[in-house]
BAFI-3210 file (N, C-alpha, C; in Angstrom, 3 decimals, decimal comma, padded with zeros to 6 digits):
// residues 98
n [1|2|3|4|5|6|7|8|9|10|11|12|13|14|15|16|17|18|19|20|21|22|23|24|25|26|27|28|29|30|31|32|33|34|35|36|37|38|39|40|41|42|43|44|45|46|47|48|49|50|51|52|53|54|55|56|57|58|59|60|61|62|63|64|65|66|67|68|69|70|71|72|73|74|75|76|77|78|79|80|81|82|83|84|85|86|87|88|89|90|91|92|93|94|95|96|97|98]
n.u [010,118|007,233|006,070|002,943|000,653|-002,036|-003,795|-005,282|-008,726|-008,940|-006,852|-005,481|-004,337|-004,096|-003,236|-001,042|001,747|002,398|001,725|003,524|005,928|005,654|005,612|008,124|009,794|009,065|010,039|012,786|013,230|013,746|012,163|009,848|006,922|003,494|000,825|-002,327|-004,968|-007,661|-009,406|-009,510|-011,435|-011,450|-009,389|-006,856|-004,854|-002,456|-002,412|-002,335|000,103|001,823|001,555|002,600|005,227|006,025|006,007|007,990|010,221|010,589|011,347|013,749|015,248|015,350|013,412|010,627|007,324|003,983|001,002|-002,081|-005,411|-006,976|-009,280|-012,615|-012,951|-010,298|-009,552|-011,406|-010,563|-007,941|-008,514|-009,981|-007,963|-006,247|-004,280|-004,422|-002,813|-000,398|000,189|000,911|-001,176|-002,227|-004,809|-007,290|-005,951|-005,071|-002,478|-001,048|-000,289|-001,611]
n.v [-000,307|-001,339|-003,134|-004,393|-004,755|-006,115|-005,486|-007,798|-008,539|-008,692|-007,373|-008,037|-008,963|-011,646|-011,935|-010,319|-010,997|-012,645|-010,888|-008,781|-010,147|-010,785|-008,212|-007,342|-009,007|-008,045|-005,407|-005,912|-006,787|-004,667|-003,261|-000,566|-000,238|-000,664|-000,472|-001,499|-000,569|-000,689|-002,835|-003,513|-004,507|-004,993|-004,006|-003,881|-002,802|-004,200|-004,571|-001,887|-001,215|-002,676|-001,256|001,242|000,434|-000,417|001,970|003,456|001,744|001,584|004,221|004,273|002,455|003,777|003,324|003,420|003,493|003,370|003,953|003,086|004,196|004,016|002,088|002,765|001,576|001,370|004,104|005,031|003,572|004,547|007,221|006,932|005,976|008,098|008,284|009,302|011,121|009,926|008,190|008,293|008,592|007,789|008,836|008,179|009,426|011,909|012,313|013,745|012,578|012,830]
n.w [-016,609|-014,817|-011,984|-011,557|-008,944|-007,022|-004,133|-001,877|-000,900|001,878|004,291|006,874|010,171|009,700|007,085|006,879|007,289|005,094|003,001|003,448|002,991|000,251|-000,841|-000,068|-001,582|-004,092|-003,893|-003,718|-006,242|-007,890|-009,724|-010,417|-008,400|-008,729|-006,789|-006,465|-004,507|-004,440|-004,050|-001,398|001,271|003,935|006,555|009,027|011,854|011,420|008,636|007,789|008,864|007,225|004,827|005,608|006,233|003,662|002,159|003,510|003,374|000,625|000,104|001,526|000,057|-002,265|-004,225|-006,439|-005,462|-006,107|-004,553|-005,338|-005,929|-003,266|-001,395|-000,128|002,358|003,242|003,291|005,225|007,487|007,872|008,439|010,807|012,480|012,516|010,595|008,076|006,713|006,455|004,391|000,940|-001,701|-005,064|-007,033|-009,418|-011,730|-010,795|-010,048|-008,132|-005,796|-003,405]
ca.u [008,955|006,708|005,379|001,602|000,162|-003,351|-003,995|-006,462|-009,892|-008,662|-005,462|-005,538|-003,246|-004,004|-002,559|000,030|003,094|002,570|001,669|004,799|006,952|005,466|006,017|009,570|010,362|008,862|010,995|014,140|013,314|014,293|011,210|008,858|005,753|002,180|000,007|-003,743|-005,582|-009,103|-010,194|-009,495|-012,718|-011,199|-007,994|-006,654|-003,565|-001,367|-002,414|-001,860|001,532|002,510|001,607|003,564|006,549|006,320|006,339|009,270|011,288|010,822|012,126|015,092|015,912|015,245|012,543|009,348|006,120|002,758|-000,167|-003,138|-006,854|-007,356|-010,711|-013,296|-012,650|-008,950|-009,594|-012,131|-009,716|-006,846|-009,101|-010,305|-006,721|-005,446|-003,148|-004,797|-001,746|000,853|000,403|000,715|-001,936|-002,555|-006,205|-007,940|-005,251|-004,724|-001,033|-000,349|000,171|-002,306]
ca.v [-001,182|-001,380|-004,337|-004,093|-005,683|-005,772|-005,948|-008,631|-007,965|-008,604|-007,121|-008,029|-009,672|-012,995|-011,884|-009,309|-011,556|-013,072|-009,693|-008,081|-010,941|-010,609|-006,850|-007,277|-009,628|-007,099|-004,304|-006,388|-007,037|-003,493|-002,563|000,281|-001,020|-000,041|-001,289|-001,134|-000,807|-000,472|-004,016|-003,758|-004,390|-005,080|-003,768|-003,576|-002,150|-004,966|-004,240|-000,505|-001,253|-003,150|-000,142|002,221|-000,157|-000,414|003,332|003,850|000,883|002,015|005,464|003,914|001,763|004,660|002,667|004,097|002,715|004,150|003,374|003,537|004,035|003,418|001,806|003,514|000,904|001,776|005,515|005,152|003,045|005,490|008,387|006,518|005,808|009,315|008,019|009,695|011,897|009,159|007,457|009,092|007,833|008,341|008,531|008,543|010,286|013,226|012,338|014,600|011,783|013,117]
ca.w [-016,499|-013,454|-011,538|-011,052|-007,936|-006,490|-002,759|-001,712|-000,233|003,311|004,670|008,327|010,831|009,148|005,791|006,860|007,140|003,703|002,160|003,614|002,319|-001,193|-001,178|000,108|-002,783|-005,192|-003,706|-004,003|-007,678|-008,548|-010,577|-009,767|-007,995|-008,765|-005,897|-006,527|-003,197|-004,597|-003,692|000,047|001,951|005,372|006,908|010,443|012,126|010,798|007,211|007,662|009,178|006,023|003,881|006,130|006,035|002,233|001,736|004,111|002,837|-000,754|000,172|001,972|-001,055|-003,436|-005,203|-006,623|-005,184|-006,190|-003,900|-006,238|-005,724|-001,989|-001,249|000,930|003,634|003,628|003,669|006,495|008,558|008,107|009,091|012,174|013,231|012,451|009,708|006,716|006,062|006,511|003,143|-000,269|-002,685|-006,380|-007,311|-010,667|-012,657|-010,299|-010,136|-007,173|-004,668|-002,157]
c.u [008,526|005,992|004,040|001,161|-001,197|-003,456|-005,284|-007,565|-009,666|-007,173|-005,447|-004,344|-003,034|-003,271|-001,270|001,433|003,360|002,596|002,986|005,918|006,862|005,938|007,528|010,278|010,238|009,836|012,411|014,345|013,802|013,351|010,395|007,650|004,513|001,256|-001,412|-004,407|-007,104|-009,958|-010,262|-010,863|-012,556|-009,707|-007,941|-005,275|-002,398|-001,277|-001,908|-000,359|002,344|002,619|002,592|004,988|006,951|006,756|007,711|010,436|011,611|011,651|013,568|015,902|015,930|014,506|011,233|008,211|004,938|001,634|-001,389|-004,530|-007,234|-008,878|-011,300|-012,994|-011,262|-008,934|-010,286|-011,278|-008,594|-007,341|-009,399|-009,053|-005,835|-004,224|-003,381|-003,710|-000,423|001,187|000,085|000,051|-002,030|-003,963|-006,571|-007,249|-004,886|-003,216|-000,320|000,076|-000,526|-003,597]
c.v [-001,252|-002,705|-003,926|-005,183|-005,192|-006,348|-006,757|-007,928|-007,771|-008,392|-006,910|-008,793|-011,066|-013,041|-011,071|-009,889|-011,978|-011,861|-008,924|-008,829|-010,773|-009,221|-006,675|-007,876|-008,682|-005,924|-004,714|-006,634|-005,841|-002,735|-001,578|-000,600|-000,142|-000,948|-000,757|-001,548|-000,716|-001,645|-004,264|-003,485|-004,399|-004,895|-003,479|-002,944|-002,883|-004,663|-002,829|-000,433|-001,720|-002,016|000,932|001,715|-000,063|000,969|003,752|003,033|001,260|003,298|005,162|003,283|002,590|003,977|003,430|003,120|003,671|003,350|003,940|003,264|003,368|003,230|002,681|002,895|001,302|003,232|005,717|004,677|004,029|006,749|008,083|006,442|007,058|009,187|008,516|010,487|011,143|008,430|008,358|008,230|008,574|007,868|008,999|009,572|011,654|013,413|013,168|013,878|012,074|012,357]
c.w [-015,044|-013,213|-010,958|-010,103|-007,455|-005,087|-002,692|-000,942|001,261|003,524|006,180|008,884|010,232|007,805|005,819|006,672|005,693|002,767|002,229|002,883|000,796|-001,635|-001,042|-001,105|-003,967|-005,095|-004,086|-005,492|-008,478|-009,456|-009,738|-009,446|-008,082|-007,956|-005,865|-005,209|-003,255|-004,132|-002,189|000,644|003,462|005,618|008,397|010,608|011,469|009,305|006,965|007,915|007,967|005,008|004,326|005,934|004,560|001,766|002,268|003,567|001,398|-000,775|000,566|000,848|-002,339|-004,578|-005,276|-006,381|-005,244|-005,551|-004,605|-005,687|-004,399|-001,909|-000,149|002,284|004,138|004,067|005,014|007,667|008,889|008,812|010,560|013,051|013,231|011,560|008,286|005,989|005,994|005,220|001,955|-001,336|-004,004|-006,689|-008,710|-011,544|-012,118|-010,238|-009,113|-005,921|-003,367|-002,049]
res [x|x|x|x|x|x|x|x|x|x|x|x|x|x|x|x|x|x|x|x|x|x|x|x|x|x|x|x|x|x|x|x|x|x|x|x|x|x|x|x|x|x|x|x|x|x|x|x|x|x|x|x|x|x|x|x|x|x|x|x|x|x|x|x|x|x|x|x|x|x|x|x|x|x|x|x|x|x|x|x|x|x|x|x|x|x|x|x|x|x|x|x|x|x|x|x|x|x]
***
């Protein structure tokens, strides 16, 4: 069974501590995580850092985390920061994680 989560519209420094704490609890729960990123309208370095942490922590804990449907705002931010290849996304049923 997988735990489905949806990222909020804003993932900035103001939300990052709470978002990281929620994701940490989800990771410790032992279920696979499906994180829908389609609603993100605003993200900054702190929000991106949470996603990078999540992906790396899940790998360390040998947990499956799928980052689903990144929003255009998220994709644009990652491209601007040169991080577009750092996160593995699943989009619209392509299933290849790119």
